[in-house]
Structures are given as C-alpha cells and as structure tokens.
C-alpha positions in Angstrom: -14.4 3.1 -14.1 -11.7 5.3 -12.2 -9.5 7.7 -13.6 -6.4 5.7 -12.8 -7.3 3.0 -14.7 -8.2 5.0 -17.6 -4.4 6.6 -17.2 -3.1 3.0 -17.0 -4.7 1.6 -19.7 -3.4 4.6 -21.7 -0.2 4.0 -21.0 -0.1 0.7 -21.4 -1.3 0.9 -24.9 0.8 3.9 -25.8 4.0 2.1 -24.4 3.0 -1.0 -26.2 3.8 -3.3 -23.2 3.7 -3.4 -19.3 7.4 -2.8 -18.6 7.2 0.6 -20.6 4.3 1.5 -18.6 4.9 0.6 -15.3 7.9 2.9 -15.6 6.3 5.6 -17.1 3.6 5.6 -14.1 6.2 4.8 -11.6 4.1 1.4 -10.5 5.5 -1.7 -10.1 4.8 -4.1 -13.2 2.1 -6.5 -11.0 0.4 -3.8 -9.4 0.1 -2.2 -13.2 -1.5 -6.0 -14.7 -3.7 -6.6 -11.9 -5.2 -3.0 -12.8 -5.5 -4.2 -16.5 -6.9 -7.3 -15.6 -9.3 -5.6 -13.1 -10.3 -3.6 -15.8 -11.1 -6.3 -18.8 -13.4 -8.1 -15.9 -15.2 -5.1 -14.7 -16.1 -4.4 -18.3 -16.2 -7.9 -19.4 -14.5 -7.4 -22.7 -11.0 -8.1 -23.8 -9.2 -5.0 -24.4 -5.4 -5.9 -24.9 -4.3 -8.8 -27.5 -1.1 -10.1 -25.6 2.1 -11.6 -27.3 6.2 -12.1 -26.5 6.4 -8.9 -28.5 3.8 -7.0 -26.5 0.4 -5.8 -26.3 -2.3 -4.1 -28.6 -5.7 -2.8 -28.2 -8.7 -5.1 -29.2 -11.5 -3.4 -30.9 -13.2 -3.2 -27.5 -9.8 -1.7 -26.4 -9.6 1.3 -29.4 -12.6 2.3 -28.2 -11.9 2.4 -24.8 -8.8 4.1 -25.7 -10.4 7.1 -27.5 -13.1 7.8 -24.8 -10.3 7.4 -22.1 -8.0 10.1 -23.9 -11.0 12.3 -24.3 -11.9 11.9 -20.6 -8.5 12.8 -19.6 -8.3 15.7 -21.4 -11.4 16.9 -19.8 -10.3 16.5 -16.5 -6.6 18.2 -16.8 -8.8 21.1 -18.6 -11.2 20.6 -15.2 -8.0 20.9 -13.2 -6.5 23.7 -14.8 -9.2 25.6 -14.4 -9.9 24.8 -10.9 -6.2 25.8 -9.9 -6.8 29.6 -9.6 -8.8 28.8 -6.5 -6.2 26.6 -5.1 -2.3 27.2 -3.5 0.2 26.2 -5.7 1.8 24.9 -3.2 6.1 24.7 -2.9 8.5 24.8 -0.3 8.6 22.1 2.3 5.8 19.2 2.6 6.0 17.5 5.9 5.4 13.6 5.4 5.0 10.9 8.3 5.3 7.6 7.9 4.7 4.0 9.5 7.2 1.0 9.2 6.9 -1.5 6.4 5.7 0.5 3.4 5.8 -1.2 0.2 9.2 -0.5 -1.4 8.0 1.2 -4.7 4.9 2.9 -3.3 6.8 6.3 -1.9 9.6 5.7 -4.5 7.6 6.6 -7.1 5.2 8.9 -5.8 7.8 11.2 -5.1 9.5 11.0 -8.1 5.8 12.1 -9.6 6.0 14.9 -7.4 9.5 15.9 -8.1 9.0 16.1 -12.1 5.3 17.8 -11.3 6.4 20.3 -8.7 10.1 21.6 -8.5 9.6 23.6 -6.0 8.3 21.2 -3.5 10.5 19.8 -0.7 9.3 16.7 1.1 10.5 15.7 4.3 9.6 12.6 5.8 9.3 11.9 9.8 8.8 8.0 11.0 6.1 8.1 13.3 3.1 5.8 14.8 -0.2 6.4 13.6 -1.1 8.0 16.7 1.7 10.1 16.7 0.7 11.3 13.0 -2.9 12.1 14.2 -1.3 14.1 17.1 1.0 15.7 14.9 -1.3 16.9 12.0 -3.8 18.2 14.4 -0.6 20.2 16.1 -0.1 21.2 12.3 3.5 19.5 12.6 2.7 17.5 9.2 1.1 18.4 6.5 0.4 14.6 5.1 0.8 11.4 7.1 0.4 7.4 6.1 -1.6 6.0 9.0 -2.8 2.5 9.6 -6.6 3.1 10.4 -9.3 6.0 9.1 -9.6 9.3 10.9 -12.5 10.0 12.6 -14.4 13.3 12.5 -14.7 15.8 9.4 -11.0 17.7 10.3 -8.4 15.4 7.8 -9.9 13.9 4.5 -8.2 10.5 3.9 -8.0 8.3 0.9 -7.0 4.5 1.0 -3.4 4.0 -1.1 -2.5 0.7 -0.8 -4.1 -2.7 1.4 -1.7 -5.7 2.2 -3.0 -8.9 3.1 0.0 -10.0 5.6 1.5 -13.6 6.2 3.3 -14.7 8.9 7.3 -14.9 9.6 8.1 -18.3 11.7 10.7 -20.3 12.1 12.2 -23.0 9.3 10.5 -25.8 11.3 7.3 -24.1 12.0 6.7 -23.6 8.5 7.2 -27.1 6.9 4.4 -27.9 9.2 2.4 -25.3 8.4 2.3 -24.6 4.8 -0.4 -25.7 3.0 -1.6 -25.4 -0.7 -3.0 -22.0 0.1 -0.3 -21.1 3.0 -0.4 -21.0 6.6 -3.8 -21.3 8.1 -4.4 -18.5 11.4 -5.6 -21.5 13.4 -2.9 -23.6 12.7 -0.6 -21.6 14.5 -2.1 -22.2 17.7 0.7 -22.6 20.3 2.7 -20.1 19.0 2.3 -16.4 20.6 1.7 -13.2 18.1 4.6 -10.8 18.6 2.5 -7.6 18.7 2.9 -3.8 19.0 1.7 -1.2 21.2 -2.0 -0.6 21.1 -0.9 3.0 21.8 0.4 3.1 18.6 -2.4 2.4 16.5 -5.4 1.5 18.6 -8.1 0.7 15.8 -5.8 -1.4 14.0 -4.7 -2.6 17.2 -8.2 -4.0 18.2 -8.7 -5.3 14.8 -5.8 -7.7 14.6 -6.5 -9.0 18.0 -10.1 -9.6 17.4 -9.1 -11.7 14.1 -6.6 -13.4 16.0 -8.8 -14.2 19.1 -11.7 -15.5 17.1 -9.3 -18.2 15.5 -7.9 -19.2 18.8 -4.8 -18.0 19.1 -2.4 -16.4 22.1 -1.9 -12.8 22.1 1.5 -13.4 23.9 2.7 -10.9 26.3 1.7 -7.2 25.9 4.2 -5.1 24.0 6.1 -2.4 26.2 4.8 1.0 25.6 7.5 3.1 22.9 8.3 -0.7 21.0 8.6 -0.8 17.3 7.9 -3.6 15.8 11.3 -3.2 13.3 12.9 -6.3 11.9 15.1 -7.4 14.5 12.4 -7.3 17.0 10.4 -9.8 15.1 13.2 -12.1 14.4 14.7 -12.5 18.0 10.7 -13.7 18.7 10.2 -15.9 16.1 14.0 -17.5 16.2 12.5 -18.6 20.3 10.6 -21.2 18.2 7.6 -20.0 20.3 6.0 -17.0 18.5 4.9 -15.5 14.5 5.0 -12.3 13.6 2.6 -10.8 10.7 4.6 -9.2 8.2 3.5 -8.1 4.4 4.6 -10.0 1.3 6.7 -6.8 -0.2 9.4 -7.6 3.2 12.0 -5.6 2.3 14.6 -6.7 4.9 16.6 -10.0 4.3 15.3 -12.6 6.1 17.7 -13.9 8.9 18.5 -18.2 8.6 16.2 -20.0 10.3 12.9 -17.5 9.3 10.8 -18.0 6.6 7.4 -15.8 5.3 4.4 -17.9 4.8 0.9 -16.5 3.4 -2.2 -16.9 5.3 -4.7 -18.8 3.7 -7.6 -17.0 3.2 -6.2 -13.2 3.5 -7.6 -12.8 7.0 -5.6 -9.9 8.0 -5.5 -7.1 5.5 -3.6 -4.3 6.9 -4.8 -0.6 5.3 -2.8 2.6 4.7 -4.6 5.6 4.4 -3.1 9.1 3.3 -4.3 11.5 5.8 -4.0 15.5 5.5 -6.1 18.4 7.2 -9.7 18.7 5.2 -8.5 23.0 4.9 -5.7 22.2 2.7 -5.8 23.2 -0.7 -1.9 22.7 -1.5 -1.5 21.5 -5.2 1.5 19.6 -4.2 0.1 17.5 -1.5 -2.9 16.6 -4.0 -0.2 15.6 -6.5 1.2 13.5 -4.1 -1.8 11.4 -2.7 -3.2 11.4 -6.5 0.2 9.4 -7.2 -0.1 7.5 -4.2 -3.6 6.2 -5.4 -2.3 5.7 -8.9 0.8 3.3 -7.4 -1.9 0.8 -5.8 -4.9 2.4 -6.1 -6.0 0.3 -2.7 -6.1 -2.7 -4.7 -4.4 -6.0 -2.6 -1.1 -7.0 -3.4 -1.0 -10.9 -3.3 2.9 -11.5 -4.4 4.9 -13.5 -2.2 8.5 -12.6 -1.6 9.5 -16.2 -2.1 9.5 -17.4 1.5 13.0 -16.5 1.9 14.4 -13.0 1.0 
C-alpha cells in the first residue's frame, strides 16, 4: 500500500464522495475511482459502501481509516524533521514538458505546489525528451517530464503517468476497424505510421517501431529532423487516407471532420512519462511537484476514451 493510496482513501471518506475528494486532491474523478478500486482489490475487502448520496466506510474501511491517518501523520512528522537537511526552494523552478500531456496532470500538480510553496514560480518550456536530458545535464532545467527513463545515476526519476495509446484514422477506416475491444494493430496493415524523429526520444522511438513491426505494419517515410507531431501534422497525414497516428485517450485538440480516435485492442502501445531531476537536488518545492504529479496519476494506465470525436 502506498502513501498516495492512503491519502486518496482518507480524502474520499472525509469528503463523503469521489467528486469532492477529487477536487481536494486536484486529480480527475476517474483516476481517483481507479485508485480506490485498486486498493480494495489489493486488500481483498470492500472499503466503501457506495450510494446515490455518497460513500461511507465499511467496518474494514473504518479500520484502514484510523491506520492510514496515523501513518500519514507519522510521515508528515518525519518530513518535518528532515526539512532542516534540505533546501526550501523558492524562486524559479524550471520545468520541461513534452507534447500531449494529460490535461489535468500539470494543472493539479502546479496548484498543489502553488499552495504549499507560494514563493516558487514555475516556468515551463516545451522540449523533446532528448533536449530535456541535455538541458538537465547543463543545469538549464530543474525537472523534466520525459518519455524514457534516464540512464545512469546522475538523474533520479519517477513514473507519473502511463497512457495506453489509441489511433487516429479516417471515419471510413474507423468503420472498418472498430471491434468490441477497439482496433487491432494488425488490421492497420496498408496504412503507414505518422512517426516522430528518432532523435527526439530514441528509446521510445525504438519501442514503438518494434511493436509496430511485430504486427506487420509499415513505418512509412522517416520523419524529418526537427518535425514536431503537433495535432495539425497528424490530422493532415491521416486525412490523406493512407496513414494512422498514435494518440492518447485524453486528446485535448478537437478532431476535425473525417477523423476518428479508436482505442487499440489489448493496449499494445503504452506511453510512459517520467519526472526526471538531478539526483543531487534537495529542493523541497521540486520534491513537492514530483509528489503531486505522482498523486495525480500514480503511474496507472488511464483507460478512458474520448468518445471517438472530441
């Protein structure tokens, strides 16, 4: 059992419902529901009685509530005792971000940091994973959100979200591909992948291309160096009728007429995002940001679909 799971459960009980608890924790309600359900499954007991008026703890839930509150209080005392050995932070916190982050991942985490560390100002820069690693090594970033785990011991890292990717295809292709569990990768044969340059994130690129090749798919032309897969690039290629693009379920850009998002059956392609920061850092505001990012998603797969067209 993890601290974030305890915090989530305590918040749900104290707020009397998932919606209010989600607002308190700055996470989405589906993500919070998944956390509580996974905790019940892990412990093998029902912790909550759910009704139309809210939730209340079961007998097992009341037992966990008392223990969780005690553990969290002890954790806060420990962190307070250790604070004299760390740097308080404050001032500028430089953050690197990639394209296509889940919409509420940063919003909730930044709100949490803002309330706990009012002297900290966060400045975000959009950079590829490779560029973020270079900036971290050069001292130009304090923390980055990257698509591959850093190698070596100079950076610490924590998984903050794992997204099962779906595909963007034309409406006509979607009508042919859609099944009970979504589209199957092998049924995309004949369409080429709208890819990103390998230099942007070599390990993630190699993982994706290996999965696609194992299903017999055409990788298509090599993406030009420096090309970013912004929504317009994906849409233009897909609307040609001969390509597909990978996209997360939490798609923020409206889909144009003629384009549909489909989940992939079996979730063969999962995109992971890590927070990475210098191992030598002792900034409490940076630690607070990472903890808030972990609390928002906790590395769990997000399986919600955007409803085909957004």
